[in-house]
Legacy VTK file of the C-alpha trace (Angstrom):
# vtk DataFile Version 3.0
C-alpha trace
ASCII
DATASET POLYDATA
POINTS 296 float
8.484 31.824 -37.241
5.048 32.206 -35.730
5.071 33.410 -32.139
1.806 33.538 -30.265
0.776 36.783 -28.659
0.231 34.684 -25.543
3.759 33.280 -25.577
3.993 33.497 -21.800
5.070 30.007 -20.776
7.472 31.422 -18.202
4.405 32.259 -16.107
2.884 28.789 -16.522
3.574 25.962 -14.115
4.354 22.376 -15.163
0.759 21.285 -14.579
-0.417 23.869 -17.108
2.183 23.077 -19.768
0.707 19.766 -20.830
-1.725 21.106 -23.433
1.199 22.378 -25.504
3.345 19.325 -24.831
0.460 17.117 -25.973
0.121 19.081 -29.214
3.869 18.869 -29.785
3.863 15.096 -29.259
0.952 14.693 -31.660
2.842 16.688 -34.284
6.037 14.693 -33.766
4.228 11.370 -34.038
2.533 12.450 -37.266
5.737 13.820 -38.774
8.290 11.416 -37.292
9.549 10.208 -40.679
10.414 13.808 -41.558
12.363 14.285 -38.292
10.937 17.784 -37.597
13.301 20.359 -36.159
12.854 22.349 -32.963
11.836 25.314 -35.118
9.056 23.296 -36.752
7.783 22.014 -33.402
7.852 25.523 -31.984
5.936 26.868 -34.965
3.304 24.147 -34.632
2.553 24.974 -30.980
2.792 28.733 -31.519
5.918 29.462 -29.492
9.408 30.698 -30.186
12.233 28.178 -30.211
13.598 29.501 -26.921
10.214 29.221 -25.231
9.756 25.699 -26.576
13.158 24.800 -25.165
12.158 26.157 -21.755
8.753 24.498 -21.904
10.167 20.997 -22.355
13.019 21.555 -19.908
10.629 22.767 -17.223
7.984 20.096 -17.841
10.215 17.048 -18.377
13.471 18.199 -16.788
15.361 17.594 -20.035
15.921 19.322 -23.368
13.499 18.828 -26.294
16.163 16.893 -28.199
16.620 14.436 -25.347
12.866 14.241 -24.767
12.276 13.296 -28.402
14.685 10.369 -28.092
12.322 8.809 -25.561
9.522 8.888 -28.141
11.287 6.781 -30.757
10.347 3.184 -31.540
14.005 2.185 -31.243
14.174 3.501 -27.685
10.901 1.733 -26.786
12.106 -1.627 -28.109
15.369 -1.431 -26.171
13.593 -0.386 -22.976
11.133 -3.286 -23.344
14.041 -5.722 -23.644
15.787 -4.191 -20.628
12.628 -4.201 -18.490
11.832 -7.786 -19.425
15.328 -8.881 -18.435
15.140 -6.965 -15.146
11.777 -8.433 -14.186
12.857 -11.923 -15.188
15.940 -11.814 -12.979
14.040 -10.297 -10.057
11.155 -12.760 -10.249
13.549 -15.712 -10.524
15.158 -14.454 -7.317
11.792 -14.402 -5.570
11.427 -10.634 -5.441
7.849 -10.668 -6.657
6.383 -7.911 -4.484
6.291 -4.417 -6.011
7.442 -2.857 -2.729
10.563 -5.017 -2.601
11.191 -4.980 -6.312
10.946 -1.312 -7.192
10.414 0.631 -3.988
7.023 1.841 -5.191
5.160 0.769 -2.050
1.752 0.876 -3.708
-0.417 -1.585 -1.826
-3.435 -3.056 -3.589
-6.455 -4.834 -2.171
-8.525 -6.529 -4.861
-12.054 -7.796 -4.259
-14.773 -9.274 -6.439
-17.460 -6.958 -7.857
-20.027 -8.440 -5.450
-17.810 -7.922 -2.409
-17.051 -4.407 -3.588
-20.711 -3.436 -3.905
-21.585 -4.867 -0.507
-18.672 -3.107 1.189
-19.432 0.185 -0.577
-22.997 0.331 0.747
-23.114 3.228 3.179
-19.456 4.055 2.592
-18.305 7.644 2.077
-16.304 8.087 -1.121
-14.464 11.391 -1.351
-13.663 12.713 -4.806
-12.320 15.762 -6.527
-10.537 17.174 -9.551
-6.983 18.465 -9.445
-4.084 19.284 -11.728
-1.376 16.861 -12.822
1.532 17.111 -15.283
-0.771 15.376 -17.797
-3.832 17.570 -17.424
-6.649 17.611 -14.861
-7.588 14.319 -13.217
-10.324 12.987 -10.934
-9.485 10.854 -7.949
-11.839 9.067 -5.562
-10.867 7.525 -2.243
-12.405 5.446 0.518
-11.184 4.640 4.006
-9.634 1.520 2.456
-7.729 3.296 -0.307
-7.896 4.945 -3.730
-10.679 3.368 -5.788
-10.621 5.549 -8.903
-8.261 7.815 -10.831
-9.043 9.113 -14.305
-8.080 12.004 -16.521
-10.788 14.527 -17.263
-12.201 14.157 -20.768
-14.413 16.799 -22.430
-17.136 14.276 -23.202
-17.504 13.208 -19.561
-18.647 16.115 -17.402
-19.024 16.043 -13.638
-22.711 15.067 -13.728
-22.095 12.121 -16.048
-19.086 10.998 -14.025
-21.121 11.075 -10.795
-23.869 9.059 -12.447
-21.337 6.442 -13.553
-19.857 6.154 -10.068
-23.247 5.853 -8.397
-23.919 2.919 -10.690
-20.536 1.389 -9.874
-20.906 1.961 -6.113
-24.629 1.668 -5.304
-25.379 2.693 -1.759
-22.191 4.727 -1.328
-22.283 8.432 -0.525
-20.094 10.566 -2.784
-18.700 13.683 -1.138
-16.691 16.273 -3.044
-13.382 17.076 -1.333
-11.145 19.105 -3.596
-8.362 19.773 -1.058
-7.962 16.054 -0.382
-7.991 15.282 -4.113
-5.333 17.918 -4.780
-3.141 16.529 -1.997
-3.425 12.958 -3.273
-2.691 13.944 -6.868
0.323 15.950 -5.731
1.594 12.818 -3.997
0.894 10.542 -6.962
2.485 12.823 -9.547
5.446 14.067 -7.544
8.647 14.892 -9.387
10.301 11.911 -7.660
7.886 9.077 -8.481
9.339 6.467 -6.120
9.103 8.701 -3.083
5.908 10.393 -4.179
4.003 7.142 -4.508
5.235 5.690 -1.210
2.534 4.445 1.099
-0.418 4.649 -1.289
-3.179 2.067 -0.983
-5.567 0.959 -3.716
-8.949 -0.688 -3.156
-10.203 -2.156 -6.421
-12.893 -4.409 -7.807
-12.217 -6.877 -10.612
-12.238 -10.451 -11.760
-9.432 -12.717 -10.601
-7.680 -12.332 -13.955
-8.043 -8.544 -14.013
-6.596 -8.263 -10.518
-3.741 -10.576 -11.515
-2.899 -8.326 -14.476
-3.104 -5.166 -12.355
-0.792 -6.663 -9.743
1.700 -7.586 -12.469
1.630 -4.005 -13.750
2.607 -2.743 -10.300
5.897 -4.596 -10.747
6.898 -2.603 -13.836
9.380 0.049 -12.670
9.087 3.762 -13.284
10.596 4.361 -16.715
10.196 0.697 -17.643
8.253 -0.564 -20.666
6.754 -3.928 -21.578
4.897 -5.354 -24.557
1.458 -6.935 -24.267
3.005 -10.336 -24.891
5.623 -9.821 -22.177
2.904 -8.885 -19.698
0.850 -11.917 -20.706
3.872 -14.111 -20.013
4.287 -12.479 -16.595
0.796 -13.585 -15.552
1.367 -17.101 -16.887
-0.848 -16.675 -19.969
1.644 -16.169 -22.833
-1.040 -16.632 -25.506
-3.495 -14.264 -23.854
-2.146 -10.867 -24.961
-5.611 -9.798 -26.113
-7.192 -10.785 -22.780
-4.444 -8.854 -20.997
-5.329 -5.814 -23.101
-8.979 -6.154 -22.091
-8.018 -6.335 -18.408
-5.924 -3.210 -18.808
-8.858 -1.405 -20.408
-10.862 -2.076 -17.232
-8.186 -0.566 -14.978
-10.001 1.933 -12.704
-6.844 3.682 -11.487
-4.912 5.427 -14.245
-1.160 6.015 -13.903
-0.747 4.286 -10.521
-1.589 0.963 -12.143
0.670 1.796 -15.071
-1.107 0.541 -18.186
0.719 3.315 -20.043
3.959 1.332 -19.678
2.665 -1.414 -21.973
3.273 -0.922 -25.699
2.744 -2.914 -28.859
5.410 -5.468 -29.675
6.512 -3.143 -32.486
7.390 -0.419 -29.974
4.464 1.756 -31.083
2.479 3.494 -28.354
-0.825 2.007 -29.469
-4.253 2.987 -28.194
-4.867 4.346 -24.711
-8.162 5.201 -23.066
-6.880 8.641 -22.099
-5.245 9.413 -25.450
-2.145 8.170 -27.250
-0.352 11.518 -26.885
-0.906 11.431 -23.128
0.455 7.867 -23.003
3.570 8.860 -24.954
4.038 11.882 -22.693
3.807 9.727 -19.568
6.369 7.243 -20.846
8.841 9.975 -21.825
8.286 11.931 -18.593
8.949 8.825 -16.499
11.974 7.847 -18.594
13.471 11.290 -17.992
12.829 11.036 -14.235
14.299 7.537 -14.106
17.422 8.521 -16.019
17.961 11.586 -13.832
17.909 9.382 -10.742
20.263 6.890 -12.360
22.753 9.640 -13.147
23.054 10.676 -9.479
LINES 1 297
296 0 1 2 3 4 5 6 7 8 9 10 11 12 13 14 15 16 17 18 19 20 21 22 23 24 25 26 27 28 29 30 31 32 33 34 35 36 37 38 39 40 41 42 43 44 45 46 47 48 49 50 51 52 53 54 55 56 57 58 59 60 61 62 63 64 65 66 67 68 69 70 71 72 73 74 75 76 77 78 79 80 81 82 83 84 85 86 87 88 89 90 91 92 93 94 95 96 97 98 99 100 101 102 103 104 105 106 107 108 109 110 111 112 113 114 115 116 117 118 119 120 121 122 123 124 125 126 127 128 129 130 131 132 133 134 135 136 137 138 139 140 141 142 143 144 145 146 147 148 149 150 151 152 153 154 155 156 157 158 159 160 161 162 163 164 165 166 167 168 169 170 171 172 173 174 175 176 177 178 179 180 181 182 183 184 185 186 187 188 189 190 191 192 193 194 195 196 197 198 199 200 201 202 203 204 205 206 207 208 209 210 211 212 213 214 215 216 217 218 219 220 221 222 223 224 225 226 227 228 229 230 231 232 233 234 235 236 237 238 239 240 241 242 243 244 245 246 247 248 249 250 251 252 253 254 255 256 257 258 259 260 261 262 263 264 265 266 267 268 269 270 271 272 273 274 275 276 277 278 279 280 281 282 283 284 285 286 287 288 289 290 291 292 293 294 295
């Protein structure tokens, strides 16, 4: 058994555990047919078995064995069926608003790209980087709500990111505000997602179809999963799964508009702008939180 000289996870907080969790998920996805043991996972990430056990329990609130169950295709398929049934019943009953349906209370104002650019002229947009359970993230906010949330990628440094946002919001003034960013991210990624996300407002620019898809995603509950085809049916375009995927790719607010809860029809995680391992981690993390609440 290989044990790293820096095997000090007991001093690491949940927001700093994700690098190892991500590596473990990547290993498990590559080796899933071999059903790797806890010892093999621990060896891959350079920790002892006991430290790996504590790492997953601290980060996800459940044991590694239970966590791995949430990563299986069989689990994903069943959860997609359950979520589809739940949404179908709720929508038939007229409970179409995300606040009423799942207690998420994430309000969203969608405007056209032209309206967005005109409104952004002269506006102050506050941004900053902070820690989350899935690695560092950037968030940007206006007086009208959150307009951007993304995970930090090595290939996009601060200067490039600022250049991209100036192009997206010409005429706006970007002001760095790390304390505000940290506070917002702490609210978004709280250990109790329903309460943590209460009262958040989003202010987004997109085409009518993109906004329709994003609104539909807000109805998917924490811990819920859907397929691309199920989501296409939700927006009244059952043959437009590919167009739905394109709209999801344009989502400017990661996690809060939960594109990560949409999987391939096969139950496979599929591609994700912020990395497939991160997507799998989000789904399992939310499933664990949802099941803990359901057990109370």
